[in-house]
C-alpha positions as a printed Julia matrix, in Angstrom:
130×3 Matrix{Float64}:
 34.47  -66.0    21.59
 30.74  -65.4    21.87
 29.97  -66.78   18.42
 29.47  -70.1    16.72
 29.16  -70.82   13.03
 26.34  -72.97   11.68
 27.01  -74.34    8.21
 23.73  -74.74    6.36
 23.68  -77.7     4.0
 21.36  -79.41    1.56
 17.66  -78.65    1.29
 17.75  -76.6     4.5
 19.33  -73.71    2.54
 16.05  -73.07    0.71
 14.2   -72.83    4.03
 16.85  -70.52    5.48
 16.55  -68.34    2.37
 12.96  -67.6     3.35
 14.18  -66.06    6.62
 16.57  -63.43    5.2
 15.94  -60.18    3.32
 17.65  -61.3     0.08
 16.75  -64.98   -0.43
 18.47  -65.2    -3.83
 21.84  -64.74   -2.14
 21.24  -67.97   -0.23
 19.59  -70.12   -2.9
 22.37  -69.43   -5.4
 25.25  -69.81   -2.93
 27.9   -72.52   -2.93
 28.13  -72.29    0.88
 25.98  -70.73    3.58
 27.11  -69.93    7.13
 24.97  -68.47    9.92
 26.94  -66.46   12.48
 25.27  -67.21   15.83
 25.87  -65.29   19.06
 24.91  -65.98   22.62
 25.99  -64.86   26.04
 27.07  -61.43   27.14
 29.31  -58.7    25.8
 29.26  -56.69   22.6
 27.75  -59.5    20.55
 26.82  -57.53   17.45
 30.27  -56.03   17.22
 32.01  -59.38   17.77
 29.77  -61.15   15.26
 30.43  -58.42   12.71
 34.17  -58.77   13.14
 33.98  -62.53   12.72
 31.79  -62.21    9.62
 34.06  -59.57    8.12
 37.14  -61.75    8.67
 35.45  -64.67    6.91
 34.41  -62.48    3.99
 37.89  -60.97    3.6
 39.52  -64.41    3.69
 37.05  -65.62    1.06
 37.77  -62.6    -1.17
 41.49  -63.31   -0.92
 40.77  -66.84   -2.19
 38.67  -65.55   -5.1
 35.36  -66.32   -3.44
 32.58  -63.74   -3.34
 30.37  -63.31   -0.29
 27.41  -61.36    0.98
 26.02  -60.76    4.48
 22.27  -61.25    4.72
 20.02  -59.54    7.24
 17.6   -61.72    9.19
 13.94  -61.03    8.36
 12.34  -63.8    10.48
 14.54  -64.48   13.52
 12.12  -66.86   15.23
 11.71  -69.13   12.2
 15.44  -69.08   11.53
 16.26  -70.01   15.12
 13.93  -73.0    14.83
 15.42  -74.15   11.53
 18.95  -73.97   12.92
 17.94  -75.63   16.22
 19.36  -72.77   18.29
 19.35  -72.66   22.06
 17.2   -70.26   24.06
 19.97  -67.67   24.49
 21.32  -67.93   20.94
 20.45  -65.7    17.99
 21.6   -65.31   14.4
 23.57  -62.11   13.83
 23.87  -62.57   10.05
 23.79  -65.27    7.4
 26.75  -65.27    5.02
 26.53  -66.61    1.5
 29.65  -67.61   -0.41
 30.25  -68.47   -4.05
 32.47  -68.0    -7.04
 31.74  -64.84   -9.07
 30.39  -65.43  -12.57
 32.54  -62.57  -13.91
 36.27  -62.04  -13.45
 37.22  -59.55  -10.75
 38.33  -56.28  -12.29
 37.76  -53.37   -9.89
 39.67  -51.02  -12.21
 37.04  -51.34  -14.93
 35.16  -48.4   -13.36
 36.2   -45.26  -11.56
 35.65  -44.95   -7.8
 32.86  -42.42   -8.48
 31.13  -44.86  -10.83
 31.28  -47.67   -8.25
 29.81  -45.35   -5.61
 27.0   -44.25   -7.92
 26.14  -47.86   -8.75
 26.1   -48.77   -5.05
 23.52  -46.04   -4.34
 25.36  -44.93   -1.19
 24.52  -41.81    0.74
 26.81  -38.84    0.11
 29.75  -38.38    2.47
 28.21  -35.4     4.25
 25.12  -37.46    5.1
 27.07  -40.24    6.84
 29.88  -38.28    8.51
 29.29  -35.64   11.2
 32.0   -33.7    12.98
 31.67  -32.48   16.56
 34.11  -30.26   18.36
 32.51  -29.86   21.75
 31.56  -26.61   23.4
């Protein structure tokens, strides 16, 4: 297990918010967890799996979540008092949604349009070899 989880509490959350790409996700969160990796192996993959498992478990309990990309890794490492070989893979924010969950209120096409995702043929390529 190449990861550790740093729970960010109190006033430190506002400082951590300044180190991610979407600070509002942190400042408005009920809980904030930094997924920290260190060592060798496929750290990004392992950290992503750990983060995804936490987010899925939260969703099952009615808690919303959002992964936050790190904008200032050096400052964040200092705030979280990380070791020399440790780095933050992502910062997760958790909280209760203000609106009731009702995924059926829109069609799948409407959800995709609102998410501004690339079309299928721009994210999937098929190769058959020579």
